[in-house]
Backbone as CSV, one residue per row, in Angstrom:
resi,resn,N_x,N_y,N_z,CA_x,CA_y,CA_z,C_x,C_y,C_z
1,UNK,-131.847,56.992,-2.412,-130.470,56.621,-2.686,-130.217,55.219,-2.170
2,UNK,-129.448,54.456,-2.927,-129.230,53.096,-2.525,-128.263,53.031,-1.361
3,UNK,-128.474,52.029,-0.557,-127.611,51.859,0.600,-127.282,50.388,0.742
4,UNK,-126.021,50.058,0.911,-125.588,48.685,0.996,-124.998,48.430,2.356
5,UNK,-125.468,47.389,3.046,-124.981,47.059,4.366,-124.570,45.607,4.379
6,UNK,-123.406,45.302,4.906,-122.916,43.940,4.989,-122.696,43.591,6.441
7,UNK,-123.192,42.460,6.861,-123.083,42.053,8.238,-122.712,40.579,8.289
8,UNK,-121.985,40.164,9.344,-121.627,38.772,9.501,-122.829,37.965,9.937
9,UNK,-123.010,36.781,9.376,-124.032,35.857,9.819,-123.444,34.939,10.873
10,UNK,-124.253,33.988,11.381,-123.789,33.087,12.419,-122.688,32.169,11.917
11,UNK,-122.600,31.969,10.589,-121.564,31.119,9.999,-120.331,31.932,9.655
12,UNK,-120.257,33.146,10.183,-119.117,34.041,9.946,-118.955,34.345,8.470
13,UNK,-120.100,34.383,7.780,-120.081,34.786,6.391,-120.618,36.200,6.299
14,UNK,-120.826,36.654,5.078,-121.179,38.054,4.889,-122.597,38.168,4.373
15,UNK,-123.350,39.057,5.002,-124.697,39.369,4.539,-124.684,40.789,4.024
16,UNK,-125.094,40.996,2.780,-125.075,42.328,2.179,-126.443,42.751,1.750
17,UNK,-126.612,44.032,1.565,-127.887,44.587,1.145,-127.638,45.567,0.020
18,UNK,-128.153,45.246,-1.200,-127.966,46.077,-2.373,-129.311,46.252,-3.075
19,UNK,-129.325,46.998,-4.139,-130.569,47.279,-4.856,-130.460,46.805,-6.293
20,UNK,-131.450,46.015,-6.762,-131.484,45.577,-8.151,-132.845,44.988,-8.455
21,UNK,-133.041,44.452,-9.627,-134.278,43.792,-10.015,-134.246,42.349,-9.551
22,UNK,-135.363,41.569,-9.639,-135.375,40.187,-9.168,-134.259,39.370,-9.783
23,UNK,-133.581,38.578,-8.958,-132.443,37.791,-9.395,-132.811,36.349,-9.643
24,UNK,-131.822,35.474,-9.787,-132.072,34.077,-10.116,-132.634,33.328,-8.935
25,UNK,-133.280,32.191,-9.210,-133.794,31.329,-8.158,-132.670,30.549,-7.533
26,UNK,-132.993,29.770,-6.468,-131.966,28.980,-5.797,-131.367,27.945,-6.748
27,UNK,-132.218,27.333,-7.616,-131.699,26.355,-8.561,-130.746,27.008,-9.548
28,UNK,-131.084,28.216,-9.963,-130.182,28.930,-10.865,-128.854,29.204,-10.202
29,UNK,-128.907,29.570,-8.908,-127.664,29.839,-8.186,-126.821,28.585,-8.098
30,UNK,-127.472,27.451,-7.794,-126.715,26.209,-7.659,-126.109,25.789,-8.985
31,UNK,-126.798,26.087,-10.090,-126.269,25.761,-11.411,-125.298,26.809,-11.919
32,UNK,-125.081,27.862,-11.096,-124.130,28.921,-11.414,-124.456,29.588,-12.753
33,UNK,-125.745,29.891,-12.917,-126.143,30.617,-14.110,-125.662,32.053,-14.011
34,UNK,-125.270,32.644,-15.104,-124.779,34.009,-15.139,-125.915,34.929,-15.533
35,UNK,-126.124,35.964,-14.718,-127.179,36.922,-15.034,-126.797,37.712,-16.268
36,UNK,-127.749,38.000,-17.150,-127.438,38.769,-18.350,-127.040,40.187,-17.996
37,UNK,-126.171,40.765,-18.788,-125.782,42.155,-18.595,-127.004,43.043,-18.743
38,UNK,-127.211,44.117,-17.939,-126.262,44.658,-16.966,-126.435,44.103,-15.571
39,UNK,-127.062,42.928,-15.417,-127.315,42.358,-14.107,-126.302,41.267,-13.804
40,UNK,-125.070,41.512,-14.133,-123.988,40.582,-13.861,-123.722,40.542,-12.369
41,UNK,-123.668,39.339,-11.807,-123.487,39.220,-10.368,-122.033,39.445,-9.989
42,UNK,-121.825,39.732,-8.741,-120.477,40.004,-8.249,-119.589,38.792,-8.420
43,UNK,-120.134,37.590,-8.188,-119.334,36.373,-8.275,-118.969,35.988,-9.704
44,UNK,-119.568,36.633,-10.700,-119.196,36.371,-12.084,-117.828,36.964,-12.414
45,UNK,-117.356,37.859,-11.571,-116.030,38.432,-11.767,-114.982,37.537,-11.105
46,UNK,-113.780,37.489,-11.656,-112.725,36.667,-11.033,-112.441,37.138,-9.610
47,UNK,-112.142,36.177,-8.737,-111.830,36.512,-7.345,-110.620,37.417,-7.286
48,UNK,-110.655,38.351,-6.360,-109.571,39.314,-6.217,-110.070,40.716,-6.481
49,UNK,-109.220,41.552,-7.057,-109.606,42.929,-7.310,-110.767,43.071,-8.295
50,UNK,-110.888,42.194,-9.323,-112.075,42.315,-10.189,-113.385,42.183,-9.410
51,UNK,-113.472,41.194,-8.502,-114.694,40.987,-7.725,-114.880,42.092,-6.697
52,UNK,-113.787,42.503,-6.054,-113.878,43.573,-5.062,-114.302,44.882,-5.723
53,UNK,-113.780,45.143,-6.926,-114.166,46.357,-7.652,-115.631,46.323,-8.035
54,UNK,-116.146,45.129,-8.381,-117.575,45.005,-8.699,-118.425,45.327,-7.477
55,UNK,-117.962,44.903,-6.306,-118.680,45.216,-5.074,-118.673,46.714,-4.807
56,UNK,-117.502,47.346,-4.919,-117.388,48.786,-4.666,-118.241,49.568,-5.658
57,UNK,-118.284,49.100,-6.905,-119.073,49.785,-7.908,-120.572,49.621,-7.737
58,UNK,-120.989,48.694,-6.840,-122.413,48.459,-6.635,-123.093,49.590,-5.875
59,UNK,-122.325,50.391,-5.151,-122.941,51.470,-4.380,-121.949,52.623,-4.248
60,UNK,-122.377,53.876,-4.486,-121.461,55.014,-4.419,-120.777,55.178,-3.067
61,UNK,-121.465,54.818,-1.979,-120.875,55.011,-0.654,-119.675,54.113,-0.414
62,UNK,-119.475,53.106,-1.273,-118.344,52.195,-1.119,-117.067,52.726,-1.752
63,UNK,-117.139,53.872,-2.409,-115.935,54.469,-2.985,-115.175,55.177,-1.858
64,UNK,-114.450,54.376,-1.102,-113.758,54.834,0.100,-112.255,54.813,-0.152
65,UNK,-111.561,55.824,0.316,-110.109,55.909,0.158,-109.519,56.694,1.327
66,UNK,-108.208,56.588,1.479,-107.521,57.307,2.547,-107.167,58.723,2.108
67,UNK,-107.153,59.624,3.066,-106.713,60.995,2.812,-105.197,61.127,2.933
68,UNK,-104.583,60.299,3.745,-103.155,60.413,4.065,-102.864,61.800,4.645
69,UNK,-103.642,62.183,5.631,-103.503,63.520,6.206,-102.143,63.734,6.859
70,UNK,-101.597,62.694,7.495,-100.290,62.842,8.145,-99.191,63.080,7.115
71,UNK,-99.211,62.309,6.036,-98.211,62.496,4.979,-98.370,63.862,4.318
72,UNK,-99.606,64.267,4.110,-99.839,65.573,3.493,-99.319,66.698,4.387
73,UNK,-99.552,66.561,5.686,-99.066,67.585,6.615,-97.541,67.626,6.627
74,UNK,-96.924,66.445,6.574,-95.456,66.415,6.600,-94.865,67.046,5.353
75,UNK,-95.398,66.671,4.190,-94.907,67.259,2.950,-95.129,68.769,2.926
76,UNK,-96.280,69.189,3.428,-96.580,70.617,3.444,-95.580,71.377,4.311
77,UNK,-95.257,70.825,5.473,-94.304,71.489,6.363,-92.899,71.491,5.784
78,UNK,-92.523,70.410,5.100,-91.204,70.362,4.481,-91.075,71.405,3.379
79,UNK,-92.089,71.506,2.542,-92.051,72.495,1.466,-92.107,73.916,2.032
80,UNK,-92.867,74.084,3.093,-92.939,75.388,3.744,-91.593,75.765,4.336
81,UNK,-90.918,74.798,4.956,-89.617,75.087,5.547,-88.581,75.396,4.471
82,UNK,-88.663,74.706,3.351,-87.739,74.989,2.246,-87.906,76.420,1.765
83,UNK,-89.147,76.863,1.647,-89.393,78.238,1.235,-88.910,79.232,2.286
84,UNK,-89.057,78.864,3.551,-88.578,79.751,4.621,-87.069,79.926,4.542
85,UNK,-86.359,78.855,4.250,-84.894,78.935,4.116,-84.517,79.826,2.939
86,UNK,-85.194,79.640,1.814,-84.916,80.476,0.651,-85.247,81.943,0.925
87,UNK,-86.315,82.162,1.677,-86.696,83.524,2.030,-85.610,84.202,2.867
88,UNK,-85.059,83.479,3.839,-84.003,84.035,4.683,-82.730,84.280,3.883
89,UNK,-82.423,83.389,2.958,-81.229,83.582,2.120,-81.375,84.828,1.264
90,UNK,-82.573,85.002,0.697,-82.797,86.183,-0.136,-82.718,87.456,0.691
91,UNK,-83.279,87.412,1.900,-83.219,88.594,2.768,-81.782,88.928,3.145
92,UNK,-80.983,87.895,3.426,-79.574,88.131,3.784,-78.806,88.721,2.611
93,UNK,-79.072,88.215,1.405,-78.380,88.740,0.220,-78.735,90.206,-0.002
94,UNK,-80.013,90.526,0.178,-80.440,91.914,-0.022,-79.792,92.839,1.006
95,UNK,-79.681,92.403,2.243,-79.096,93.247,3.292,-77.594,93.437,3.111
96,UNK,-76.966,92.439,2.511,-75.509,92.514,2.324,-75.125,93.096,0.974
97,UNK,-76.101,93.540,0.207,-75.823,94.085,-1.129,-75.020,95.392,-1.014
98,UNK,-73.912,95.456,-1.743,-73.045,96.646,-1.714,-73.408,97.665,-2.786
99,UNK,-74.195,97.226,-3.771,-74.582,98.136,-4.851,-76.080,98.429,-4.746
100,UNK,-76.454,99.568,-4.175,-77.882,99.899,-4.031,-78.631,99.915,-5.359
101,UNK,-77.881,100.171,-6.453,-78.536,100.212,-7.757,-79.145,98.865,-8.119
102,UNK,-78.482,97.785,-7.688,-78.987,96.445,-7.998,-80.339,96.178,-7.324
103,UNK,-80.546,96.795,-6.154,-81.819,96.593,-5.435,-82.934,97.449,-6.009
104,UNK,-82.571,98.536,-6.681,-83.583,99.454,-7.216,-83.964,99.167,-8.642
105,UNK,-83.267,98.258,-9.309,-83.583,97.961,-10.700,-83.280,96.492,-10.974
106,UNK,-84.304,95.750,-11.263,-84.098,94.331,-11.567,-83.374,94.148,-12.893
107,UNK,-83.534,95.106,-13.808,-82.864,94.994,-15.098,-81.353,95.168,-14.968
108,UNK,-80.905,95.984,-13.989,-79.481,96.243,-13.817,-78.847,95.362,-12.731
109,UNK,-79.661,94.498,-12.162,-79.156,93.647,-11.070,-78.156,92.638,-11.629
110,UNK,-76.903,92.691,-11.144,-75.857,91.787,-11.593,-75.444,90.816,-10.493
111,UNK,-76.247,90.726,-9.457,-75.917,89.826,-8.349,-76.365,88.405,-8.724
112,UNK,-75.417,87.561,-9.080,-75.733,86.203,-9.537,-76.320,85.347,-8.417
113,UNK,-75.876,85.579,-7.195,-76.382,84.777,-6.077,-77.871,85.039,-5.852
114,UNK,-78.270,86.321,-5.956,-79.670,86.648,-5.793,-80.514,86.035,-6.924
115,UNK,-80.011,86.092,-8.136,-80.733,85.511,-9.253,-80.906,84.005,-9.082
116,UNK,-79.886,83.358,-8.518,-79.963,81.913,-8.311,-81.024,81.565,-7.269
117,UNK,-81.076,82.355,-6.189,-82.068,82.093,-5.136,-83.477,82.328,-5.670
118,UNK,-83.654,83.404,-6.431,-84.977,83.685,-6.994,-85.423,82.588,-7.952
119,UNK,-84.460,82.032,-8.705,-84.811,80.946,-9.620,-85.210,79.681,-8.867
120,UNK,-84.705,79.504,-7.645,-85.119,78.371,-6.814,-86.483,78.623,-6.173
121,UNK,-86.751,79.869,-5.823,-87.998,80.194,-5.131,-89.210,79.944,-6.019
122,UNK,-89.098,80.305,-7.291,-90.259,80.206,-8.181,-90.819,78.781,-8.266
123,UNK,-90.033,77.761,-8.627,-90.606,76.404,-8.679,-90.993,75.869,-7.305
124,UNK,-90.220,76.252,-6.264,-90.559,75.789,-4.921,-91.906,76.353,-4.466
125,UNK,-92.141,77.635,-4.792,-93.406,78.254,-4.419,-94.566,77.659,-5.221
126,UNK,-94.329,77.373,-6.505,-95.371,76.755,-7.326,-95.707,75.355,-6.805
127,UNK,-94.680,74.609,-6.393,-94.901,73.281,-5.834,-95.683,73.365,-4.527
128,UNK,-95.341,74.349,-3.719,-96.038,74.561,-2.441,-97.501,74.930,-2.673
129,UNK,-97.750,75.851,-3.607,-99.128,76.255,-3.916,-99.944,75.083,-4.450
130,UNK,-99.315,74.258,-5.277,-99.998,73.099,-5.838,-100.423,72.125,-4.743
131,UNK,-99.526,71.902,-3.779,-99.860,71.001,-2.674,-100.957,71.596,-1.802
132,UNK,-100.923,72.901,-1.576,-101.982,73.549,-0.805,-103.351,73.341,-1.467
133,UNK,-103.398,73.553,-2.775,-104.662,73.404,-3.494,-105.142,71.952,-3.463
134,UNK,-104.226,71.016,-3.640,-104.591,69.597,-3.613,-105.106,69.193,-2.239
135,UNK,-104.417,69.637,-1.200,-104.850,69.295,0.154,-106.222,69.887,0.469
136,UNK,-106.433,71.136,0.051,-107.732,71.764,0.300,-108.847,70.991,-0.393
137,UNK,-108.591,70.503,-1.599,-109.600,69.743,-2.328,-109.888,68.407,-1.643
138,UNK,-108.854,67.715,-1.198,-109.030,66.419,-0.552,-109.751,66.561,0.790
139,UNK,-109.417,67.595,1.546,-110.023,67.786,2.869,-111.499,68.157,2.793
140,UNK,-111.971,68.553,1.615,-113.378,68.914,1.465,-114.279,67.692,1.295
141,UNK,-113.697,66.534,0.997,-114.519,65.332,0.841,-115.110,64.932,2.187
142,UNK,-116.305,64.355,2.143,-116.951,63.884,3.360,-116.221,62.684,3.929
143,UNK,-116.318,62.524,5.243,-115.759,61.330,5.879,-116.560,60.109,5.457
144,UNK,-115.874,59.002,5.307,-116.559,57.751,4.985,-117.467,57.359,6.142
145,UNK,-118.650,56.868,5.830,-119.596,56.478,6.876,-119.128,55.182,7.536
146,UNK,-119.265,55.077,8.857,-118.879,53.837,9.548,-119.590,52.618,8.978
147,UNK,-120.828,52.810,8.533,-121.587,51.693,7.991,-120.943,51.132,6.726
148,UNK,-120.528,52.012,5.811,-119.904,51.570,4.567,-118.560,50.911,4.840
149,UNK,-117.781,51.486,5.751,-116.475,50.912,6.084,-116.636,49.521,6.684
150,UNK,-117.577,49.363,7.618,-117.807,48.064,8.227,-118.295,47.048,7.204
151,UNK,-119.106,47.489,6.265,-119.586,46.591,5.220,-118.435,46.059,4.383
152,UNK,-117.533,46.938,3.997,-116.372,46.518,3.215,-115.489,45.565,4.011
153,UNK,-115.283,45.859,5.272,-114.484,44.962,6.113,-115.115,43.578,6.195
154,UNK,-116.421,43.544,6.406,-117.099,42.264,6.536,-117.011,41.447,5.251
155,UNK,-117.203,42.114,4.121,-117.127,41.397,2.847,-115.729,40.851,2.615
156,UNK,-114.717,41.651,2.898,-113.334,41.209,2.711,-113.012,40.035,3.629
157,UNK,-113.432,40.113,4.890,-113.176,39.020,5.828,-113.932,37.752,5.436
158,UNK,-115.114,37.911,4.837,-115.898,36.752,4.453,-115.450,36.122,3.160
159,UNK,-114.812,36.890,2.277,-114.395,36.360,0.980,-112.910,36.038,0.906
160,UNK,-112.097,36.803,1.601,-110.652,36.531,1.672,-110.039,36.375,0.284
161,UNK,-110.330,37.333,-0.592,-109.759,37.264,-1.937,-108.825,38.435,-2.228
162,UNK,-108.596,39.284,-1.227,-107.678,40.415,-1.360,-106.609,40.291,-0.285
163,UNK,-105.367,40.567,-0.655,-104.264,40.484,0.310,-104.547,41.374,1.512
164,UNK,-104.292,40.845,2.709,-104.598,41.581,3.927,-103.855,42.907,3.990
165,UNK,-102.585,42.914,3.538,-101.810,44.154,3.594,-102.412,45.248,2.716
166,UNK,-103.152,44.854,1.683,-103.696,45.830,0.747,-105.095,46.295,1.123
167,UNK,-105.619,45.749,2.189,-106.925,46.212,2.687,-106.807,46.816,4.081
168,UNK,-105.580,46.978,4.573,-105.387,47.570,5.893,-105.810,49.030,5.931
169,UNK,-105.938,49.662,4.759,-106.334,51.078,4.751,-107.701,51.276,5.379
170,UNK,-108.533,50.229,5.383,-109.866,50.339,5.972,-109.834,50.419,7.489
171,UNK,-108.680,50.135,8.100,-108.559,50.220,9.553,-108.290,51.637,10.023
172,UNK,-108.001,52.548,9.090,-107.730,53.949,9.447,-109.035,54.739,9.426
173,UNK,-109.858,54.514,10.439,-111.208,55.072,10.454,-111.238,56.585,10.287
174,UNK,-110.323,57.285,10.953,-110.362,58.746,10.961,-109.650,59.357,9.754
175,UNK,-109.146,58.504,8.860,-108.408,59.001,7.709,-109.088,58.623,6.397
176,UNK,-110.323,58.128,6.487,-111.024,57.651,5.301,-112.009,58.702,4.796
177,UNK,-112.077,58.836,3.491,-113.034,59.733,2.852,-113.905,58.939,1.894
178,UNK,-115.007,59.521,1.510,-115.880,58.927,0.505,-116.073,59.903,-0.636
179,UNK,-116.084,59.380,-1.848,-116.289,60.229,-3.012,-117.761,60.536,-3.229
180,UNK,-118.634,59.786,-2.550,-120.081,59.980,-2.710,-120.553,61.128,-1.831
181,UNK,-121.212,62.088,-2.431,-121.768,63.226,-1.699,-123.267,63.282,-1.952
182,UNK,-124.094,62.899,-0.975,-125.546,62.900,-1.194,-126.076,64.308,-1.402
183,UNK,-127.109,64.422,-2.245,-127.719,65.734,-2.497,-128.373,66.280,-1.238
184,UNK,-128.975,65.400,-0.459,-129.634,65.796,0.787,-129.110,64.896,1.895
185,UNK,-128.125,65.373,2.626,-127.496,64.550,3.665,-128.478,64.215,4.788
186,UNK,-129.409,65.126,5.071,-130.393,64.860,6.122,-131.288,63.690,5.742
187,UNK,-131.793,63.710,4.517,-132.649,62.621,4.056,-131.871,61.316,3.998
188,UNK,-130.607,61.377,3.602,-129.786,60.168,3.541,-129.590,59.578,4.933
189,UNK,-129.372,60.415,5.921,-129.214,59.916,7.294,-130.503,59.257,7.777
190,UNK,-131.645,59.854,7.433,-132.926,59.263,7.835,-133.140,57.928,7.118
191,UNK,-132.751,57.848,5.845,-132.867,56.590,5.103,-132.045,55.494,5.771
192,UNK,-130.816,55.825,6.150,-129.974,54.831,6.821,-130.595,54.383,8.136
193,UNK,-131.163,55.326,8.873,-131.806,54.986,10.149,-133.003,54.075,9.917
194,UNK,-133.805,54.391,8.895,-134.983,53.572,8.582,-134.567,52.168,8.177
195,UNK,-133.559,52.068,7.323,-133.130,50.745,6.871,-132.584,49.920,8.026
196,UNK,-131.843,50.574,8.910,-131.313,49.855,10.075,-132.449,49.313,10.937
197,UNK,-133.509,50.116,11.139,-134.636,49.658,11.945,-135.418,48.550,11.232
198,UNK,-135.534,48.620,9.917,-136.206,47.557,9.173,-135.457,46.235,9.305
199,UNK,-134.142,46.307,9.210,-133.342,45.089,9.349,-133.408,44.565,10.774
200,UNK,-133.454,45.475,11.743,-133.429,45.078,13.145,-134.749,44.469,13.596
201,UNK,-135.868,45.081,13.189,-137.167,44.657,13.698,-138.016,43.883,12.684
202,UNK,-137.741,44.065,11.418,-138.530,43.372,10.383,-137.594,42.670,9.408
203,UNK,-136.596,41.991,9.960,-135.587,41.375,9.115,-136.160,40.411,8.096
204,UNK,-137.089,39.543,8.547,-137.650,38.556,7.641,-138.460,39.179,6.527
205,UNK,-139.382,40.086,6.899,-140.216,40.742,5.902,-139.389,41.613,4.962
206,UNK,-138.410,42.304,5.530,-137.578,43.165,4.693,-136.722,42.340,3.742
207,UNK,-136.279,41.174,4.212,-135.451,40.320,3.385,-136.244,39.787,2.195
208,UNK,-137.564,39.620,2.368,-138.401,39.151,1.267,-138.412,40.132,0.107
209,UNK,-138.138,41.401,0.401,-138.092,42.409,-0.648,-136.740,42.460,-1.338
210,UNK,-135.802,41.650,-0.851,-134.447,41.654,-1.401,-134.334,40.677,-2.564
211,UNK,-133.589,41.051,-3.553,-133.341,40.209,-4.713,-131.846,40.038,-4.878
212,UNK,-131.480,39.001,-5.575,-130.070,38.658,-5.662,-129.323,39.472,-6.703
213,UNK,-128.193,40.008,-6.316,-127.197,40.540,-7.228,-125.938,39.698,-7.092
214,UNK,-126.021,38.694,-6.257,-124.879,37.849,-5.943,-125.338,36.404,-5.825
215,UNK,-124.477,35.472,-6.224,-124.770,34.051,-6.083,-124.585,33.583,-4.650
216,UNK,-123.943,34.391,-3.847,-123.791,34.064,-2.430,-125.147,34.192,-1.750
217,UNK,-125.580,33.125,-1.111,-126.904,33.138,-0.492,-126.996,34.115,0.662
218,UNK,-125.879,34.621,1.129,-125.880,35.572,2.239,-125.771,37.017,1.770
219,UNK,-125.834,37.238,0.483,-125.778,38.599,-0.050,-127.129,38.931,-0.654
220,UNK,-127.752,40.002,-0.140,-129.093,40.384,-0.561,-129.098,41.803,-1.098
221,UNK,-130.077,42.068,-1.972,-130.239,43.391,-2.551,-131.635,43.899,-2.239
222,UNK,-131.779,44.891,-1.358,-133.115,45.366,-1.004,-133.627,46.422,-1.973
223,UNK,-134.911,46.657,-1.932,-135.522,47.710,-2.725,-135.364,49.039,-2.004
224,UNK,-134.536,49.890,-2.556,-134.267,51.170,-1.903,-135.459,52.102,-1.884
225,UNK,-136.453,51.864,-2.769,-137.617,52.752,-2.806,-138.370,52.737,-1.490
226,UNK,-138.374,51.592,-0.792,-139.095,51.506,0.481,-138.470,52.437,1.507
227,UNK,-137.160,52.394,1.648,-136.497,53.248,2.632,-136.636,54.718,2.269
228,UNK,-136.577,55.033,0.978,-136.727,56.426,0.551,-138.127,56.940,0.888
229,UNK,-139.148,56.152,0.583,-140.518,56.564,0.857,-140.773,56.722,2.348
230,UNK,-140.280,55.765,3.147,-140.472,55.860,4.593,-139.710,57.055,5.165
231,UNK,-138.507,57.302,4.657,-137.716,58.438,5.141,-138.407,59.762,4.820
232,UNK,-138.934,59.882,3.617,-139.644,61.109,3.241,-140.913,61.276,4.064
233,UNK,-141.582,60.160,4.339,-142.796,60.229,5.147,-142.478,60.688,6.568
234,UNK,-141.402,60.152,7.145,-141.010,60.558,8.494,-140.611,62.028,8.530
235,UNK,-139.873,62.459,7.515,-139.457,63.860,7.473,-140.659,64.776,7.327
236,UNK,-141.598,64.394,6.470,-142.810,65.198,6.310,-143.643,65.245,7.583
237,UNK,-143.746,64.099,8.255,-144.498,64.055,9.513,-143.846,64.946,10.564
238,UNK,-142.527,64.946,10.608,-141.819,65.786,11.569,-142.084,67.264,11.302
239,UNK,-142.075,67.645,10.029,-142.336,69.050,9.674,-143.760,69.440,10.065
240,UNK,-144.711,68.554,9.804,-146.108,68.842,10.151,-146.260,69.010,11.660
241,UNK,-145.620,68.125,12.412,-145.710,68.209,13.875,-145.132,69.527,14.379
242,UNK,-143.971,69.900,13.860,-143.321,71.124,14.326,-144.117,72.373,13.969
243,UNK,-144.856,72.309,12.881,-145.609,73.490,12.454,-147.018,73.550,13.024
244,UNK,-147.721,72.430,13.051,-149.131,72.441,13.432,-149.379,72.270,14.919
245,UNK,-148.562,71.477,15.593,-148.801,71.243,17.022,-148.781,72.546,17.818
246,UNK,-147.796,73.432,17.607,-147.828,74.708,18.356,-149.075,75.538,18.051
247,UNK,-149.516,75.529,16.794,-150.701,76.302,16.423,-151.936,75.751,17.121
248,UNK,-152.090,74.434,17.084,-153.250,73.817,17.732,-153.226,74.044,19.237
249,UNK,-152.010,73.959,19.820,-151.896,74.156,21.271,-152.249,75.585,21.655
250,UNK,-151.792,76.557,20.880,-152.069,77.961,21.213,-153.540,78.316,20.993
251,UNK,-154.155,77.703,19.993,-155.573,77.977,19.756,-156.456,77.441,20.872
252,UNK,-155.956,76.468,21.590,-156.729,75.914,22.695,-156.468,76.644,24.010
253,UNK,-155.554,77.605,23.987,-155.209,78.354,25.191,-155.707,79.790,25.072
254,UNK,-156.182,80.314,26.174,-156.668,81.697,26.194,-155.642,82.659,26.783
255,UNK,-154.778,82.154,27.623,-153.794,82.999,28.289,-152.653,83.343,27.341
256,UNK,-152.298,84.626,27.329,-151.170,85.052,26.510,-149.856,84.495,26.998
257,UNK,-149.740,84.375,28.316,-148.507,83.809,28.881,-148.341,82.357,28.459
258,UNK,-149.432,81.613,28.493,-149.371,80.202,28.097,-148.971,80.067,26.633
259,UNK,-149.491,80.961,25.796,-149.117,80.924,24.391,-147.639,81.231,24.185
260,UNK,-147.130,82.193,24.934,-145.698,82.503,24.836,-144.837,81.316,25.264
261,UNK,-145.301,80.614,26.284,-144.560,79.427,26.730,-144.550,78.377,25.627
262,UNK,-145.706,78.176,24.961,-145.775,77.204,23.871,-144.846,77.602,22.732
263,UNK,-144.838,78.884,22.399,-143.957,79.360,21.327,-142.494,79.156,21.696
264,UNK,-142.145,79.452,22.933,-140.754,79.284,23.385,-140.322,77.827,23.327
265,UNK,-141.170,76.953,23.856,-140.844,75.520,23.848,-140.768,74.987,22.421
266,UNK,-141.701,75.400,21.579,-141.726,74.928,20.194,-140.492,75.398,19.426
267,UNK,-140.111,76.650,19.628,-138.921,77.168,18.944,-137.673,76.449,19.413
268,UNK,-137.588,76.190,20.712,-136.441,75.450,21.243,-136.377,74.049,20.653
269,UNK,-137.538,73.392,20.575,-137.576,72.048,19.993,-137.210,72.080,18.519
270,UNK,-137.674,73.108,17.812,-137.365,73.237,16.385,-135.862,73.379,16.157
271,UNK,-135.217,74.249,16.938,-133.772,74.449,16.784,-133.012,73.188,17.164
272,UNK,-133.475,72.495,18.209,-132.812,71.252,18.621,-132.898,70.199,17.529
273,UNK,-134.059,70.082,16.903,-134.228,69.115,15.813,-133.372,69.507,14.622
274,UNK,-133.358,70.782,14.276,-132.554,71.252,13.148,-131.068,70.972,13.348
275,UNK,-130.583,71.241,14.554,-129.165,71.018,14.831,-128.832,69.536,14.940
276,UNK,-129.839,68.710,15.265,-129.591,67.290,15.442,-129.626,66.492,14.158
277,UNK,-130.531,66.816,13.242,-130.688,65.993,12.038,-130.135,66.654,10.784
278,UNK,-129.695,67.891,10.878,-129.130,68.563,9.716,-127.707,69.013,10.021
279,UNK,-127.024,69.411,8.978,-125.663,69.943,9.125,-125.664,71.451,8.892
280,UNK,-126.708,72.088,9.360,-126.844,73.527,9.175,-125.792,74.282,9.975
281,UNK,-125.353,75.400,9.426,-124.391,76.248,10.110,-125.081,77.042,11.211
282,UNK,-124.281,77.607,12.102,-124.858,78.342,13.234,-125.702,79.516,12.765
283,UNK,-125.251,80.218,11.722,-126.025,81.347,11.196,-127.349,80.853,10.631
284,UNK,-127.321,79.715,9.930,-128.547,79.156,9.363,-129.522,78.742,10.459
285,UNK,-128.986,78.182,11.562,-129.845,77.818,12.688,-130.491,79.056,13.304
286,UNK,-129.702,80.109,13.423,-130.225,81.353,14.005,-131.343,81.929,13.136
287,UNK,-131.120,81.974,11.829,-132.120,82.526,10.917,-133.373,81.651,10.904
288,UNK,-133.189,80.328,10.858,-134.340,79.425,10.827,-135.157,79.531,12.112
289,UNK,-134.460,79.602,13.253,-135.164,79.733,14.527,-135.916,81.044,14.634
290,UNK,-135.291,82.130,14.177,-135.952,83.438,14.223,-137.177,83.460,13.315
291,UNK,-137.052,82.886,12.114,-138.188,82.860,11.186,-139.322,81.995,11.742
292,UNK,-138.967,80.874,12.334,-139.985,79.973,12.906,-140.743,80.668,14.039
293,UNK,-139.998,81.302,14.955,-140.649,81.996,16.069,-141.509,83.154,15.568
294,UNK,-141.028,83.862,14.547,-141.792,84.994,14.008,-143.097,84.534,13.376
295,UNK,-143.011,83.443,12.598,-144.210,82.931,11.938,-145.237,82.494,12.977
296,UNK,-144.789,81.779,14.009,-145.720,81.339,15.048,-146.361,82.519,15.778
297,UNK,-145.539,83.496,16.090,-146.053,84.665,16.828,-147.075,85.423,16.010
298,UNK,-146.763,85.691,14.741,-147.683,86.435,13.893,-148.953,85.652,13.630
299,UNK,-148.812,84.359,13.368,-149.976,83.543,13.038,-150.913,83.376,14.238
300,UNK,-150.343,83.211,15.419,-151.152,82.921,16.597,-151.788,84.175,17.161
301,UNK,-151.104,85.316,17.059,-151.638,86.543,17.665,-152.637,87.265,16.795
302,UNK,-152.879,86.754,15.571,-153.850,87.426,14.685,-155.011,86.488,14.368
């Protein structure tokens, strides 16, 4: 999966990392040549929302928006309170009803006040249910990653083509969501970690793999295949270590107690790794740990 990171350079400009095919040379950039579609550069769009939208469209993780959780909670409580008032009014009308027949038959009910309250309850309840469903859907979106938010902030500060008041939403860190949902969140987290280490320790070599999607000399597009391959390799190596190291250790031990200690330590390490790098639920952790310990015990004792 592609990952875009923007960081300030020493000139307080923006350095970005995106994925694309080889871009124009430095002479082409200076001559402001336009890349053929679909390799249109970000700077080919007019400054402002057209250019900012091109940047956001360059990577799914940049589709960041606010949840407005405080406003949603306030509206929800207001609608809930309105229904509570209507509920109490209806209860009072029913208790004060002088004709029991009206309460036992809706067809014969001639109480106009009760009919009026019921007619108010129906749309109010539908409005309340609609807001509940909308809020539940919005709250299910993943939180925006700090990396993507910081990248957007850096680009905006470096380009200054969007009104400051209209980009303040990015300052609400705990209220931001992302529309991008990775198929494998664990692998995506490992990819981000790998890319961060490549930029940190192999910045020059990694930058050589970057191609231009932007005429800005500080905006780079890396090859995402490298991070994906390294992330998969690390994940595979971790699985091999967790599975084979305990087996090799137990085969070299003759004492049953020593083998039990190895199994205990290995299972503990397995659960710790699972809880640390995955978003598994507690039940899933319990089942995975039990299966891992069972497999080791059966395999080693036979």
